[in-house]
C-alpha positions in Angstrom: 0.0 0.0 0.0 1.4 3.4 -0.9 1.4 6.4 1.3 -1.5 8.2 -0.5 -3.7 5.2 0.0 -2.8 4.9 3.6 -3.6 8.6 4.1 -7.0 8.1 2.4 -7.8 5.2 4.7 -6.8 7.1 7.8 -8.9 10.2 6.7 -11.9 8.0 6.2 -11.9 6.6 9.8 -15.2 7.0 11.5 -16.0 9.1 14.6 -15.3 7.0 17.7 -12.2 5.4 16.3 -9.0 5.7 18.4 -7.2 7.8 15.8 -10.1 10.2 15.4 -10.6 10.4 19.2 -7.0 11.3 19.7 -7.0 13.9 16.9 -10.5 15.4 17.6 -11.7 14.6 21.1 -15.1 16.1 20.2 -15.6 13.2 17.8 -14.7 10.5 20.3 -18.2 9.0 20.4 -19.6 6.8 17.6 -22.8 8.0 15.9 -24.6 5.2 17.7 -23.4 6.5 21.1 -24.5 10.0 20.1 -28.0 8.6 19.2 -28.3 6.9 22.5 -27.4 10.1 24.3 -30.0 11.9 22.2 -32.6 9.3 23.3 -31.6 9.7 26.9 -32.0 13.5 26.7 -35.4 13.0 25.2 -36.4 10.6 28.0 -35.2 13.1 30.6 -37.2 15.9 28.9 -40.4 13.8 28.9 -39.9 12.8 32.6 -39.3 16.5 33.5 -42.4 17.7 31.6 -44.6 15.0 33.0 -43.5 15.8 36.5 -44.2 19.5 35.9 -40.6 20.5 36.4 -39.9 23.9 34.8 -36.1 23.7 35.0 -34.0 22.6 32.0 -33.9 18.8 31.9 -30.8 16.8 32.6 -28.6 16.5 29.5 -26.0 13.8 28.9 -22.5 15.4 28.8 -21.0 14.7 25.4 -17.3 14.9 24.5 -18.1 17.8 22.3 -19.6 19.6 25.3 -16.5 19.0 27.3 -14.3 20.4 24.5 -16.5 23.5 24.1 -16.4 24.1 27.9 -12.6 23.8 27.9 -12.3 26.2 25.0 -14.7 28.7 26.6 -12.6 28.5 29.8 -9.4 29.2 27.8 -11.0 32.2 26.0 -12.2 33.5 29.4 -8.7 33.2 30.9 -7.2 34.9 27.8 -9.6 37.8 28.1 -9.2 38.1 31.8 -5.4 38.1 31.4 -5.6 40.8 28.6 -7.8 43.0 30.7 -5.4 42.7 33.7 -2.3 43.4 31.6 -3.7 46.4 29.7 -2.7 49.9 30.8 -6.0 51.7 31.1 -6.5 55.4 31.0 -9.1 57.2 33.0 -11.8 58.7 30.8 -13.2 62.0 32.1 
């Protein structure tokens, strides 16, 4: 097998494979696992609504949620650091 064919095979690996999970943690679940999480979310929503709970229903934490949360925390830290390190002038 030549290198181009190997690259094509690697690029075609599905979400949930070890390689894709290592490269893109947000894609570490298989489509089937994502579908099960969607079903669990729907069941939680039904249970909350039937019980008359007005709060947002429980939602299964997905790898993509964890990645988004980590990225948001990094952006927050960057903005906070920029604000702290900036020389501000008083506006009168």
